[in-house]
N, C-alpha and C positions, 0 to 999 in steps of 0.2 A: 498527579499527574496534571501538569498542566502544558501548556501550548508556551516552548522556549522563546520563541524569538519572531518579531513581525509586527504587524498591526495588529492583533490576537494577544500578544505577549504576552505574559504570567495568569493569563485566565486559565482557571482549576477546571478542568474535566469531570465530567462524572463518572464514577468507575463502578464496575460490572457488578460489584458486591459478590454476597454469596451464590444466591440466586441463579449465577451463571456457572458457577462450578468451573470445569475445566474450560468450559468450551468460548472463553473469552482469559485470553494471555495477555495484556496488555503489554505493549513493547516500553522499556523503561525510558525515564530522560533522560538518562544518560547515555544510551546506545541511541536514541531519537537525534541526540544535540551532535553525539559526533557524525554518524550518517548523512544529517543536516549539513555539517561543516565540508563532508567529501562531496556532495552534491553541487553547494555553492549556487553560483553564477546560471548552472542550468533549472533552477526551480521557477525564479521571476517567468513570466510567460508560461508555463509551462503547464498542458494539459494533461492530467491526474486520472488515473485509475486506482485504485484502494481496493484490491482482493481479501476476503475473509478478514473485513475492515473492522472487526472488534467497537470499539470506541471510535473509531475514528482516528486518531488521534496522528496518525502518521497522513492522511490525506487532510487533516486540519494544521495540518502544520504546514504542510505547502500552501495551502491555499492564505495562511496568514505571514509566510514568506513571498506573496508576489503568486503564485500560480492563479489561473485565470480562469478554470471550474476543475471540479474534482466528481469522481462519481464513484460511490463506495458500496459496496454489496458483501452482502453476507447470508448465510440461509436462514440464521431464527431471526424469526419475527417483535422478538424480545430484544436482540442486538439490534435490527434495525431502528426498534424506537427508542435505544439508547445511543444509536448513529444519529439520528433527528434531532434529539435533545440539545445534544453536543455541537451540532451544527448550528441549532440556534442560541446556545450559549456563546458563541463565538461568532452570528451574525455573518453568518456565509449562506443563508438560504436560497439568494439570488445565483450562487455561483456554484451550487451544490445539486447531483443527484441521486439520492440512494433507493439501491434495488434488492429486493429480497429474491434470492437467486441460489440453487443449489451448483455451486463451480465446478461439482463429480459429474453432473450432466456439459460439459462446455461451456466454451464462452459467446457462443453462436449469437446470443442476447447482443453483445456488445457491437457489434455490426452495424446496428441504426444508427450506434453512438458514439460512434470511431467520429474522431473530427477531421476533414480536409489534413491531409496529411498524416495520419495517425496521431496516436496517443506519445506523446515528449516520455513521461514518468509513473510506471506500474510498480504499484506495493505490491509485491504478494507476501502474505503472511497466514499460511494453513496450520492446523493442527501440525505439531511437531510429531518428527518417527513416521510418516505415513510414506504412500507413494502418491498421492494428490499434488504436490507443489511440482514435483519431475513432472505428471501431465501437463498440468495448467501452466508450466515453465513451456514445456513444446509445444503444447496448443497457443501461446504467445507468440511465438517465432516461429510456425508455420503459417499462423492468424491471418497476417498483415497488419496486428493492430497499432504496432509499433510505428512512429513517423523515423525519417533520418537520424541514425545518431541517439535514437531511441531507450530509456533503462529501464529497466527493471532491477529492482530489491528486493532481494528474497529472504525469508527470516525462517530459520528451522532451528532446530538443536545443533548446539556449539560440535556435537560431536559424527555431522551429518556430511556425508561425500555429495559432489556436486559435478560434474565436468567441465573442461574450460570453455566447450564452446555447444552451444546446444544453438543448430540450425545457426543463421543468422548471428546468434547471441553470441559474444565472448564475455567469458568472467576479467571484467580489468583489477578490481580489487575484492579482498575478503576481511572479513575480520569478524573478533568474537569480543563480546562483551558477556559476562558471566555465562551464564549456561544456553544463551543465544547466540547463534554465528549468523553474519550476512552474509552473501557472495550478490557482488554490484556486475550485469552485465550490462553490454550495451551492443548497441542494433550495428552492425557493420555492414 
């Protein structure tokens, strides 16, 4: 697993290893490259949130491609430690914030971190095949966390189903890469 493009291009990230079991499921390099090709110019200058961050690869890729800041959130202490190590490996410590939070309890903790105008890009990669993704997506839509034209990239099992609209969010693209499915929503 590596950073694909930008200032940290080619930098190898620490992988979760067996001690994490199914708790961390990194997004493949191929899928990340495809998603960032879709996002293209929307990444540079973006304020990013990586929810259920795992290795932090999505948020780190965004920082490497010119995002100005990223907030990484995961529930497990060992996973948060892994994210912090990967941030250090990439040299993005000054532009990154890492939080250990249980996202099943809601997103209220994000309110004080929300930049003026809202976040531009949110990566949402919860455990597959549960209801948590739908709940967090609805909280993002209802919570005024996104800026005008902010984008949410939702990853779940390819067979999962998500609605075309969730509040002010509209799905503008859907992709499948192996067993992973991606739904890209934009704030309208």
